[in-house]
Structures are given as C-alpha cells and as structure tokens.
N, C-alpha and C positions, 0 to 999 in steps of 0.2 A: 812737292813739299817734302822737306827733310827735317826731322826732329832729332836732336842730339842730346844725350844725357851722359855727363861725365861721372866717374867714380874713381876711388882709389887714393884720394888725397888723405892727408893726415899729418901727424907730428913725427918727425924723425930727427935723430941726432946728425950733426955734421959728419960727413963721410959715409952716411947710410944711403939706402936705396928705397925707391918707391916705384911702382908701376901704375900709371894712370890708364884708365880705359874710357873709351867714348863709344857708346852704343847708339847706332843710328837706325831710325825707322825709315821706311820708304824703299821702293824697289830700285831707285837710282843710285844707291850707295856705291855700288861697285864702279860706277862711272864718274864718281866725284873725286876731286882732289881734296885731301883732308889736311888741315893744319892745326897746330897747337900754338896758342898764344898765352901770355901771362900778364897779370897786372898787379903790381904792388901798391900799397896805400900811397896816395898822393902822386902816383906816377902814371904815365900813359901806358896803354896796352902795348906790349911788345911781342914781336915774333919770336917763336922758339924753334919750330920745325914744321916741315911740310912733306907730304908723300903723294906721289902720283896714284892714279886709279889702279895701276898694275902693281905698284910697290917697287917698280924698277928704278924710280927716280926719287931721291930725297935731297933735302937741303936743310941746313941747320944755321942758327945764329952762331956767331963766333963764340959767344959766352957759354954755349953748351956743347959745342963741337967736341967729340971725343968722350963726353960724359953721358949724353942722352942719346937714345935711339928710338926712332919712330918706326912703327910697323903696322900692318893691317891684315885682317882676316876677312876677306869679302864674303866668305860663306857664313860668317857670324855677324856681318854688318858692324864690325868693330875695328876701331883704330886704337893703337896703344902708344904710350910714351914711357919707355923705361928710363928712369932717372937714377944714375949712379954717382957716387962721389959728391953727394949733395953739399951745398954750401949755404950759409945763412942768407946770402944774397939771392938764393933761389926761392926764398919765401915769397909767395904770391898766390893769387887765385888763378888757376889754370883753366883755360877755355879751349874746347875744340871747335873747329869751324869747317865749313864745307863750301866749295865753289865748283863751277862746272868743268873747268879745264885747266891744264898746265899752262904756265906762262913763264916769262923770264923772271929771275929770282927777285928783282926789285919789286915787281908787282906782287909776287906771292908773299912777300914779307909785310905787306900793308893790310891792316885789318879791314880797310874799306873794300878790298878785293874779294871778300867772302860774303856769301849770301845768307848763310845759316850759322847760328851760334847755339852752343849749349849754355847752361846756367852757371857753369863753373864749379870747380872743386878746390878747396883750400889746401895748400901745401905749406907747412911750417917746418923750418929747419932750426934746431937749437944748436947753439955753439958750445 
C-alpha cells in the first residue's frame, strides 16, 4: 500500500515558478515509478511527467517539455515537480501517482496505468 500527499501548489503570476512535492508512505516507494498528472475544470486528467524508480529515466508531455522537471529523492520518499515559465494554461489540480514498473511511454501517460493517487494540489497561474 502506498499513500501519496502532494503539497506546494498555490497562486503564481505567469512566467513564475513553483515546486510541487509528493510525499509517499510505504517501504516500496524506491521501487515505484512516479508520475504527475493534472486536471483542469471540465477537462480530462492529463499526463505531465513520469520518472523511473532510479531517476535515470524521465518522460514529459510536449506541453511542459523544457519548462518542467521531475525528480525524486528515494531517501526522503519524495518526488518533485519543478515548474518554470508557468502559463495560464498550466492552471489545474496536480496529482502524483505511483505504479509498479516502467513501461513504454504510451502506457505511462495513461491515468489508468497507475495504482495509487494523491489528493491533488491546486496550481493557479494569473496572467
């Protein structure tokens, strides 16, 4: 069982930065693939980024490539999402998620591929 708790959301002006954190409980965190997703009002949940258990492999949605960076600290059971050059269209509730193993990117970008989810943290970007 893995429990995930996100933090770090808030209100920021366009062009600004935020760093989201996702703290995980459970001894299996270091073996889990961790992903970030987001959901805006009236829209489906969409993939943002994913990182392998070692941190050596990452994959990003085209919409955030070059602006966002995912990382993890297995000693702290925490995964991070550094968000730079934020845009109004980045406004959403951001969720972290966990799954057992790495896979091909099409699978990793699907919410249904993840077994555990946090409660989400709101990110609002003002123009």
